[in-house]
Backbone atoms as SQL, in Angstrom:
CREATE TABLE atoms (id INTEGER PRIMARY KEY, chain TEXT, resi INTEGER, resn TEXT, atom TEXT, x REAL, y REAL, z REAL);
INSERT INTO atoms VALUES
  (1, 'A', 1, 'UNK', 'N', 0.824, -1.191, 0.000),
  (2, 'A', 1, 'UNK', 'CA', 0.000, 0.000, 0.000),
  (3, 'A', 1, 'UNK', 'C', 0.870, 1.256, 0.000),
  (4, 'A', 2, 'UNK', 'N', 1.882, 1.291, 0.860),
  (5, 'A', 2, 'UNK', 'CA', 2.781, 2.434, 0.943),
  (6, 'A', 2, 'UNK', 'C', 3.562, 2.594, -0.356),
  (7, 'A', 3, 'UNK', 'N', 3.971, 1.478, -0.941),
  (8, 'A', 3, 'UNK', 'CA', 4.723, 1.493, -2.191),
  (9, 'A', 3, 'UNK', 'C', 3.878, 2.082, -3.327),
  (10, 'A', 4, 'UNK', 'N', 2.607, 1.727, -3.394),
  (11, 'A', 4, 'UNK', 'CA', 1.746, 2.253, -4.456),
  (12, 'A', 4, 'UNK', 'C', 1.496, 3.754, -4.274),
  (13, 'A', 5, 'UNK', 'N', 1.420, 4.218, -3.025),
  (14, 'A', 5, 'UNK', 'CA', 1.265, 5.660, -2.774),
  (15, 'A', 5, 'UNK', 'C', 2.506, 6.427, -3.211),
  (16, 'A', 6, 'UNK', 'N', 3.676, 5.857, -2.962),
  (17, 'A', 6, 'UNK', 'CA', 4.929, 6.491, -3.371),
  (18, 'A', 6, 'UNK', 'C', 4.993, 6.597, -4.890),
  (19, 'A', 7, 'UNK', 'N', 4.630, 5.524, -5.561),
  (20, 'A', 7, 'UNK', 'CA', 4.639, 5.519, -7.031),
  (21, 'A', 7, 'UNK', 'C', 3.638, 6.539, -7.569),
  (22, 'A', 8, 'UNK', 'N', 2.456, 6.572, -6.983),
  (23, 'A', 8, 'UNK', 'CA', 1.433, 7.519, -7.416),
  (24, 'A', 8, 'UNK', 'C', 1.898, 8.963, -7.226),
  (25, 'A', 9, 'UNK', 'N', 2.529, 9.252, -6.107),
  (26, 'A', 9, 'UNK', 'CA', 3.047, 10.602, -5.849),
  (27, 'A', 9, 'UNK', 'C', 4.126, 10.990, -6.848),
  (28, 'A', 10, 'UNK', 'N', 5.002, 10.039, -7.170),
  (29, 'A', 10, 'UNK', 'CA', 6.063, 10.316, -8.138),
  (30, 'A', 10, 'UNK', 'C', 5.479, 10.550, -9.529),
  (31, 'A', 11, 'UNK', 'N', 4.488, 9.749, -9.898),
  (32, 'A', 11, 'UNK', 'CA', 3.847, 9.932, -11.201),
  (33, 'A', 11, 'UNK', 'C', 3.148, 11.291, -11.288),
  (34, 'A', 12, 'UNK', 'N', 2.517, 11.692, -10.223),
  (35, 'A', 12, 'UNK', 'CA', 1.857, 12.998, -10.186),
  (36, 'A', 12, 'UNK', 'C', 2.877, 14.120, -10.343),
  (37, 'A', 13, 'UNK', 'N', 4.018, 13.982, -9.682),
  (38, 'A', 13, 'UNK', 'CA', 5.075, 14.990, -9.789),
  (39, 'A', 13, 'UNK', 'C', 5.625, 15.052, -11.214),
  (40, 'A', 14, 'UNK', 'N', 5.829, 13.902, -11.822),
  (41, 'A', 14, 'UNK', 'CA', 6.329, 13.849, -13.203),
  (42, 'A', 14, 'UNK', 'C', 5.317, 14.474, -14.154),
  (43, 'A', 15, 'UNK', 'N', 4.057, 14.158, -13.953),
  (44, 'A', 15, 'UNK', 'CA', 3.001, 14.720, -14.788),
  (45, 'A', 15, 'UNK', 'C', 2.974, 16.249, -14.686),
  (46, 'A', 16, 'UNK', 'N', 3.127, 16.768, -13.494),
  (47, 'A', 16, 'UNK', 'CA', 3.149, 18.222, -13.293),
  (48, 'A', 16, 'UNK', 'C', 4.328, 18.864, -14.011),
  (49, 'A', 17, 'UNK', 'N', 5.483, 18.216, -13.933),
  (50, 'A', 17, 'UNK', 'CA', 6.666, 18.736, -14.623),
  (51, 'A', 17, 'UNK', 'C', 6.476, 18.736, -16.134),
  (52, 'A', 18, 'UNK', 'N', 5.889, 17.675, -16.659),
  (53, 'A', 18, 'UNK', 'CA', 5.645, 17.598, -18.100),
  (54, 'A', 18, 'UNK', 'C', 4.670, 18.681, -18.551),
  (55, 'A', 19, 'UNK', 'N', 3.637, 18.917, -17.781),
  (56, 'A', 19, 'UNK', 'CA', 2.675, 19.963, -18.122),
  (57, 'A', 19, 'UNK', 'C', 3.339, 21.330, -18.110),
  (58, 'A', 20, 'UNK', 'N', 4.170, 21.582, -17.126),
  (59, 'A', 20, 'UNK', 'CA', 4.870, 22.867, -17.042),
  (60, 'A', 20, 'UNK', 'C', 5.807, 23.047, -18.226),
  (61, 'A', 21, 'UNK', 'N', 6.490, 21.992, -18.631),
  (62, 'A', 21, 'UNK', 'CA', 7.402, 22.049, -19.770),
  (63, 'A', 21, 'UNK', 'C', 6.644, 22.332, -21.053),
  (64, 'A', 22, 'UNK', 'N', 5.524, 21.663, -21.241),
  (65, 'A', 22, 'UNK', 'CA', 4.743, 21.854, -22.462),
  (66, 'A', 22, 'UNK', 'C', 4.163, 23.254, -22.564),
  (67, 'A', 23, 'UNK', 'N', 3.895, 23.893, -21.456),
  (68, 'A', 23, 'UNK', 'CA', 3.305, 25.221, -21.488),
  (69, 'A', 23, 'UNK', 'C', 4.337, 26.294, -21.811),
  (70, 'A', 24, 'UNK', 'N', 5.585, 26.071, -21.487),
  (71, 'A', 24, 'UNK', 'CA', 6.592, 27.102, -21.698),
  (72, 'A', 24, 'UNK', 'C', 7.382, 26.905, -22.983),
  (73, 'A', 25, 'UNK', 'N', 7.452, 25.694, -23.496),
  (74, 'A', 25, 'UNK', 'CA', 8.237, 25.413, -24.690),
  (75, 'A', 25, 'UNK', 'C', 7.500, 25.921, -25.933),
  (76, 'A', 26, 'UNK', 'N', 8.151, 26.754, -26.734),
  (77, 'A', 26, 'UNK', 'CA', 7.496, 27.219, -27.957),
  (78, 'A', 26, 'UNK', 'C', 7.288, 26.071, -28.941),
  (79, 'A', 27, 'UNK', 'N', 6.242, 26.171, -29.729),
  (80, 'A', 27, 'UNK', 'CA', 5.933, 25.151, -30.724),
  (81, 'A', 27, 'UNK', 'C', 6.540, 25.536, -32.065),
  (82, 'A', 28, 'UNK', 'N', 7.004, 24.549, -32.788),
  (83, 'A', 28, 'UNK', 'CA', 7.470, 24.778, -34.154),
  (84, 'A', 28, 'UNK', 'C', 6.251, 24.869, -35.067),
  (85, 'A', 29, 'UNK', 'N', 6.469, 25.199, -36.319),
  (86, 'A', 29, 'UNK', 'CA', 5.380, 25.273, -37.285),
  (87, 'A', 29, 'UNK', 'C', 4.674, 23.926, -37.396),
  (88, 'A', 30, 'UNK', 'N', 5.436, 22.855, -37.455),
  (89, 'A', 30, 'UNK', 'CA', 4.856, 21.511, -37.582),
  (90, 'A', 30, 'UNK', 'C', 4.028, 21.166, -36.344),
  (91, 'A', 31, 'UNK', 'N', 4.567, 21.453, -35.164),
  (92, 'A', 31, 'UNK', 'CA', 3.846, 21.163, -33.918),
  (93, 'A', 31, 'UNK', 'C', 2.577, 22.005, -33.806),
  (94, 'A', 32, 'UNK', 'N', 2.675, 23.275, -34.185),
  (95, 'A', 32, 'UNK', 'CA', 1.512, 24.162, -34.119),
  (96, 'A', 32, 'UNK', 'C', 0.440, 23.726, -35.116),
  (97, 'A', 33, 'UNK', 'N', 0.857, 23.320, -36.301),
  (98, 'A', 33, 'UNK', 'CA', -0.103, 22.848, -37.301),
  (99, 'A', 33, 'UNK', 'C', -0.846, 21.617, -36.794),
  (100, 'A', 34, 'UNK', 'N', -0.113, 20.728, -36.162),
  (101, 'A', 34, 'UNK', 'CA', -0.733, 19.525, -35.601),
  (102, 'A', 34, 'UNK', 'C', -1.679, 19.899, -34.461),
  (103, 'A', 35, 'UNK', 'N', -1.249, 20.799, -33.594),
  (104, 'A', 35, 'UNK', 'CA', -2.068, 21.237, -32.465),
  (105, 'A', 35, 'UNK', 'C', -3.363, 21.892, -32.942),
  (106, 'A', 36, 'UNK', 'N', -3.274, 22.722, -33.986),
  (107, 'A', 36, 'UNK', 'CA', -4.437, 23.446, -34.506),
  (108, 'A', 36, 'UNK', 'C', -5.238, 22.639, -35.519),
  (109, 'A', 37, 'UNK', 'N', -4.710, 21.504, -35.928),
  (110, 'A', 37, 'UNK', 'CA', -5.324, 20.658, -36.954),
  (111, 'A', 37, 'UNK', 'C', -5.465, 21.428, -38.274),
  (112, 'A', 38, 'UNK', 'N', -4.369, 22.090, -38.650),
  (113, 'A', 38, 'UNK', 'CA', -4.293, 22.826, -39.902),
  (114, 'A', 38, 'UNK', 'C', -3.144, 22.269, -40.731),
  (115, 'A', 39, 'UNK', 'N', -3.208, 22.469, -42.032),
  (116, 'A', 39, 'UNK', 'CA', -2.069, 22.074, -42.855),
  (117, 'A', 39, 'UNK', 'C', -0.930, 23.060, -42.610),
  (118, 'A', 40, 'UNK', 'N', 0.281, 22.609, -42.848),
  (119, 'A', 40, 'UNK', 'CA', 1.434, 23.492, -42.663),
  (120, 'A', 40, 'UNK', 'C', 1.365, 24.688, -43.608),
  (121, 'A', 41, 'UNK', 'N', 0.913, 24.439, -44.843),
  (122, 'A', 41, 'UNK', 'CA', 0.853, 25.542, -45.808),
  (123, 'A', 41, 'UNK', 'C', -0.180, 26.588, -45.390),
  (124, 'A', 42, 'UNK', 'N', -1.309, 26.143, -44.843),
  (125, 'A', 42, 'UNK', 'CA', -2.317, 27.108, -44.394),
  (126, 'A', 42, 'UNK', 'C', -1.805, 27.903, -43.193),
  (127, 'A', 43, 'UNK', 'N', -1.137, 27.224, -42.280),
  (128, 'A', 43, 'UNK', 'CA', -0.584, 27.916, -41.118),
  (129, 'A', 43, 'UNK', 'C', 0.485, 28.916, -41.556),
  (130, 'A', 44, 'UNK', 'N', 1.314, 28.529, -42.511),
  (131, 'A', 44, 'UNK', 'CA', 2.322, 29.456, -43.023),
  (132, 'A', 44, 'UNK', 'C', 1.655, 30.678, -43.653),
  (133, 'A', 45, 'UNK', 'N', 0.565, 30.453, -44.386),
  (134, 'A', 45, 'UNK', 'CA', -0.174, 31.557, -44.997),
  (135, 'A', 45, 'UNK', 'C', -0.712, 32.501, -43.920),
  (136, 'A', 46, 'UNK', 'N', -1.250, 31.940, -42.838),
  (137, 'A', 46, 'UNK', 'CA', -1.763, 32.768, -41.741),
  (138, 'A', 46, 'UNK', 'C', -0.654, 33.621, -41.128),
  (139, 'A', 47, 'UNK', 'N', 0.551, 33.055, -41.035),
  (140, 'A', 47, 'UNK', 'CA', 1.663, 33.833, -40.479),
  (141, 'A', 47, 'UNK', 'C', 2.092, 34.933, -41.446),
  (142, 'A', 48, 'UNK', 'N', 2.126, 34.620, -42.729),
  (143, 'A', 48, 'UNK', 'CA', 2.560, 35.632, -43.703),
  (144, 'A', 48, 'UNK', 'C', 1.552, 36.772, -43.802),
  (145, 'A', 49, 'UNK', 'N', 0.278, 36.475, -43.524),
  (146, 'A', 49, 'UNK', 'CA', -0.762, 37.508, -43.532),
  (147, 'A', 49, 'UNK', 'C', -0.912, 38.169, -42.157),
  (148, 'A', 50, 'UNK', 'N', -0.083, 37.735, -41.217),
  (149, 'A', 50, 'UNK', 'CA', -0.106, 38.243, -39.833),
  (150, 'A', 50, 'UNK', 'C', -1.481, 38.102, -39.187),
  (151, 'A', 51, 'UNK', 'N', -2.103, 36.955, -39.426),
  (152, 'A', 51, 'UNK', 'CA', -3.425, 36.685, -38.867),
  (153, 'A', 51, 'UNK', 'C', -3.368, 35.799, -37.632),
  (154, 'A', 52, 'UNK', 'N', -2.183, 35.302, -37.317),
  (155, 'A', 52, 'UNK', 'CA', -2.024, 34.426, -36.165),
  (156, 'A', 52, 'UNK', 'C', -0.757, 34.845, -35.415),
  (157, 'A', 53, 'UNK', 'N', -0.790, 34.845, -34.086),
  (158, 'A', 53, 'UNK', 'CA', 0.404, 35.267, -33.337),
  (159, 'A', 53, 'UNK', 'C', 1.552, 34.266, -33.487),
  (160, 'A', 54, 'UNK', 'N', 2.720, 34.783, -33.792),
  (161, 'A', 54, 'UNK', 'CA', 3.908, 33.941, -33.966),
  (162, 'A', 54, 'UNK', 'C', 5.142, 34.807, -33.760),
  (163, 'A', 55, 'UNK', 'N', 6.288, 34.160, -33.733),
  (164, 'A', 55, 'UNK', 'CA', 7.528, 34.925, -33.646),
  (165, 'A', 55, 'UNK', 'C', 8.638, 34.210, -34.391),
  (166, 'A', 56, 'UNK', 'N', 9.578, 35.020, -34.889),
  (167, 'A', 56, 'UNK', 'CA', 10.732, 34.533, -35.644),
  (168, 'A', 56, 'UNK', 'C', 11.980, 35.116, -35.008),
  (169, 'A', 57, 'UNK', 'N', 12.543, 34.450, -34.008),
  (170, 'A', 57, 'UNK', 'CA', 13.697, 35.027, -33.311),
  (171, 'A', 57, 'UNK', 'C', 14.921, 35.227, -34.200),
  (172, 'A', 58, 'UNK', 'N', 15.113, 34.375, -35.180),
  (173, 'A', 58, 'UNK', 'CA', 16.279, 34.506, -36.056),
  (174, 'A', 58, 'UNK', 'C', 15.897, 34.962, -37.456),
  (175, 'A', 59, 'UNK', 'N', 14.646, 35.356, -37.627),
  (176, 'A', 59, 'UNK', 'CA', 14.207, 35.848, -38.916),
  (177, 'A', 59, 'UNK', 'C', 13.806, 34.787, -39.911),
  (178, 'A', 60, 'UNK', 'N', 13.935, 33.502, -39.556),
  (179, 'A', 60, 'UNK', 'CA', 13.597, 32.470, -40.519),
  (180, 'A', 60, 'UNK', 'C', 12.606, 31.461, -39.949),
  (181, 'A', 61, 'UNK', 'N', 13.012, 30.710, -38.936),
  (182, 'A', 61, 'UNK', 'CA', 12.134, 29.700, -38.347),
  (183, 'A', 61, 'UNK', 'C', 10.997, 30.359, -37.588),
  (184, 'A', 62, 'UNK', 'N', 9.801, 29.778, -37.729),
  (185, 'A', 62, 'UNK', 'CA', 8.607, 30.326, -37.090),
  (186, 'A', 62, 'UNK', 'C', 8.274, 29.502, -35.854),
  (187, 'A', 63, 'UNK', 'N', 7.982, 30.206, -34.759),
  (188, 'A', 63, 'UNK', 'CA', 7.593, 29.553, -33.510),
  (189, 'A', 63, 'UNK', 'C', 6.281, 30.143, -33.008),
  (190, 'A', 64, 'UNK', 'N', 5.619, 29.377, -32.155),
  (191, 'A', 64, 'UNK', 'CA', 4.325, 29.785, -31.617),
  (192, 'A', 64, 'UNK', 'C', 4.287, 29.526, -30.123),
  (193, 'A', 65, 'UNK', 'N', 3.566, 30.376, -29.415),
  (194, 'A', 65, 'UNK', 'CA', 3.314, 30.171, -27.994),
  (195, 'A', 65, 'UNK', 'C', 1.962, 29.463, -27.880),
  (196, 'A', 66, 'UNK', 'N', 1.948, 28.320, -27.215),
  (197, 'A', 66, 'UNK', 'CA', 0.737, 27.502, -27.155),
  (198, 'A', 66, 'UNK', 'C', -0.428, 28.263, -26.530),
  (199, 'A', 67, 'UNK', 'N', -0.168, 29.022, -25.468),
  (200, 'A', 67, 'UNK', 'CA', -1.258, 29.759, -24.816),
  (201, 'A', 67, 'UNK', 'C', -1.827, 30.832, -25.747),
  (202, 'A', 68, 'UNK', 'N', -0.983, 31.447, -26.573),
  (203, 'A', 68, 'UNK', 'CA', -1.471, 32.431, -27.544),
  (204, 'A', 68, 'UNK', 'C', -2.315, 31.764, -28.619),
  (205, 'A', 69, 'UNK', 'N', -1.945, 30.536, -28.992),
  (206, 'A', 69, 'UNK', 'CA', -2.734, 29.806, -29.982),
  (207, 'A', 69, 'UNK', 'C', -4.116, 29.459, -29.428),
  (208, 'A', 70, 'UNK', 'N', -4.160, 29.084, -28.159),
  (209, 'A', 70, 'UNK', 'CA', -5.450, 28.779, -27.527),
  (210, 'A', 70, 'UNK', 'C', -6.316, 30.037, -27.507),
  (211, 'A', 71, 'UNK', 'N', -5.728, 31.170, -27.153),
  (212, 'A', 71, 'UNK', 'CA', -6.477, 32.437, -27.165),
  (213, 'A', 71, 'UNK', 'C', -6.949, 32.774, -28.575),
  (214, 'A', 72, 'UNK', 'N', -6.106, 32.535, -29.562),
  (215, 'A', 72, 'UNK', 'CA', -6.462, 32.802, -30.952),
  (216, 'A', 72, 'UNK', 'C', -7.643, 31.935, -31.372),
  (217, 'A', 73, 'UNK', 'N', -7.656, 30.681, -30.945),
  (218, 'A', 73, 'UNK', 'CA', -8.764, 29.787, -31.269),
  (219, 'A', 73, 'UNK', 'C', -10.075, 30.272, -30.656),
  (220, 'A', 74, 'UNK', 'N', -9.977, 30.888, -29.498),
  (221, 'A', 74, 'UNK', 'CA', -11.178, 31.323, -28.775),
  (222, 'A', 74, 'UNK', 'C', -11.598, 32.756, -29.107),
  (223, 'A', 75, 'UNK', 'N', -10.969, 33.389, -30.071),
  (224, 'A', 75, 'UNK', 'CA', -11.178, 34.813, -30.312),
  (225, 'A', 75, 'UNK', 'C', -12.578, 35.165, -30.803),
  (226, 'A', 76, 'UNK', 'N', -13.236, 34.301, -31.535),
  (227, 'A', 76, 'UNK', 'CA', -14.567, 34.607, -32.064),
  (228, 'A', 76, 'UNK', 'C', -15.514, 33.447, -31.776),
  (229, 'A', 77, 'UNK', 'N', -15.993, 33.368, -30.543),
  (230, 'A', 77, 'UNK', 'CA', -16.895, 32.259, -30.228),
  (231, 'A', 77, 'UNK', 'C', -18.230, 32.412, -30.959),
  (232, 'A', 78, 'UNK', 'N', -18.815, 31.306, -31.324),
  (233, 'A', 78, 'UNK', 'CA', -20.114, 31.305, -31.969),
  (234, 'A', 78, 'UNK', 'C', -21.192, 31.413, -30.905),
  (235, 'A', 79, 'UNK', 'N', -22.114, 32.327, -31.099),
  (236, 'A', 79, 'UNK', 'CA', -23.204, 32.482, -30.139),
  (237, 'A', 79, 'UNK', 'C', -24.147, 31.287, -30.213),
  (238, 'A', 80, 'UNK', 'N', -24.727, 30.966, -29.071),
  (239, 'A', 80, 'UNK', 'CA', -25.765, 29.938, -29.064),
  (240, 'A', 80, 'UNK', 'C', -27.031, 30.552, -29.650),
  (241, 'A', 81, 'UNK', 'N', -27.971, 29.715, -30.019),
  (242, 'A', 81, 'UNK', 'CA', -29.238, 30.195, -30.557),
  (243, 'A', 81, 'UNK', 'C', -29.938, 31.090, -29.537),
  (244, 'A', 82, 'UNK', 'N', -29.874, 30.699, -28.278),
  (245, 'A', 82, 'UNK', 'CA', -30.498, 31.490, -27.211),
  (246, 'A', 82, 'UNK', 'C', -29.868, 32.878, -27.115),
  (247, 'A', 83, 'UNK', 'N', -28.546, 32.948, -27.176),
  (248, 'A', 83, 'UNK', 'CA', -27.858, 34.242, -27.113),
  (249, 'A', 83, 'UNK', 'C', -28.235, 35.129, -28.298),
  (250, 'A', 84, 'UNK', 'N', -28.353, 34.528, -29.479),
  (251, 'A', 84, 'UNK', 'CA', -28.727, 35.275, -30.674),
  (252, 'A', 84, 'UNK', 'C', -30.140, 35.824, -30.550),
  (253, 'A', 85, 'UNK', 'N', -31.053, 34.992, -30.049),
  (254, 'A', 85, 'UNK', 'CA', -32.438, 35.436, -29.872),
  (255, 'A', 85, 'UNK', 'C', -32.531, 36.559, -28.840),
  (256, 'A', 86, 'UNK', 'N', -31.770, 36.458, -27.746),
  (257, 'A', 86, 'UNK', 'CA', -31.762, 37.512, -26.727),
  (258, 'A', 86, 'UNK', 'C', -31.225, 38.820, -27.301),
  (259, 'A', 87, 'UNK', 'N', -30.180, 38.723, -28.088),
  (260, 'A', 87, 'UNK', 'CA', -29.587, 39.910, -28.709),
  (261, 'A', 87, 'UNK', 'C', -30.587, 40.558, -29.666),
  (262, 'A', 88, 'UNK', 'N', -31.284, 39.748, -30.458),
  (263, 'A', 88, 'UNK', 'CA', -32.280, 40.266, -31.396),
  (264, 'A', 88, 'UNK', 'C', -33.432, 40.927, -30.645),
  (265, 'A', 89, 'UNK', 'N', -33.885, 40.295, -29.570),
  (266, 'A', 89, 'UNK', 'CA', -34.992, 40.851, -28.784),
  (267, 'A', 89, 'UNK', 'C', -34.600, 42.188, -28.160),
  (268, 'A', 90, 'UNK', 'N', -33.403, 42.285, -27.612),
  (269, 'A', 90, 'UNK', 'CA', -32.975, 43.549, -27.000),
  (270, 'A', 90, 'UNK', 'C', -32.786, 44.631, -28.059),
  (271, 'A', 91, 'UNK', 'N', -32.390, 44.240, -29.253),
  (272, 'A', 91, 'UNK', 'CA', -32.224, 45.185, -30.360),
  (273, 'A', 91, 'UNK', 'C', -33.578, 45.771, -30.754),
  (274, 'A', 92, 'UNK', 'N', -34.583, 44.906, -30.839),
  (275, 'A', 92, 'UNK', 'CA', -35.929, 45.351, -31.213),
  (276, 'A', 92, 'UNK', 'C', -36.528, 46.226, -30.112),
  (277, 'A', 93, 'UNK', 'N', -36.367, 45.814, -28.850),
  (278, 'A', 93, 'UNK', 'CA', -36.916, 46.561, -27.719),
  (279, 'A', 93, 'UNK', 'C', -36.279, 47.945, -27.609),
  (280, 'A', 94, 'UNK', 'N', -35.012, 48.053, -27.911),
  (281, 'A', 94, 'UNK', 'CA', -34.319, 49.342, -27.789),
  (282, 'A', 94, 'UNK', 'C', -34.745, 50.337, -28.859),
  (283, 'A', 95, 'UNK', 'N', -35.497, 49.868, -29.845),
  (284, 'A', 95, 'UNK', 'CA', -35.982, 50.761, -30.896),
  (285, 'A', 95, 'UNK', 'C', -35.026, 50.922, -32.053),
  (286, 'A', 96, 'UNK', 'N', -33.889, 50.256, -31.979),
  (287, 'A', 96, 'UNK', 'CA', -32.907, 50.371, -33.063),
  (288, 'A', 96, 'UNK', 'C', -33.347, 49.585, -34.288),
  (289, 'A', 97, 'UNK', 'N', -34.286, 48.675, -34.084),
  (290, 'A', 97, 'UNK', 'CA', -34.735, 47.842, -35.194),
  (291, 'A', 97, 'UNK', 'C', -35.898, 48.437, -35.957),
  (292, 'A', 98, 'UNK', 'N', -36.449, 49.573, -35.508),
  (293, 'A', 98, 'UNK', 'CA', -37.596, 50.159, -36.206),
  (294, 'A', 98, 'UNK', 'C', -37.129, 51.093, -37.318),
  (295, 'A', 99, 'UNK', 'N', -37.949, 51.190, -38.349),
  (296, 'A', 99, 'UNK', 'CA', -37.580, 51.986, -39.522),
  (297, 'A', 99, 'UNK', 'C', -37.896, 53.440, -39.375);
């Protein structure tokens, strides 16, 4: 019983270290494309159009911050049907919808 608790504690510590490493390590173009489920060419196009956050420390290789990619993914959430109906109702009530 004590041995299994020791192993479990060590595994938890290792897991925490791995999570911390993954959050701070920049992603390469290939890793970011896989993370975002995009083709490399499309991701490269997004970088060339400056539509996605990235950095080029040496002017050539492209890197990404994983937390910035997550924020980028969440930038334009789709409203639920209920939210859309509430927005439409408040628009009509405010008088902005009348001609």
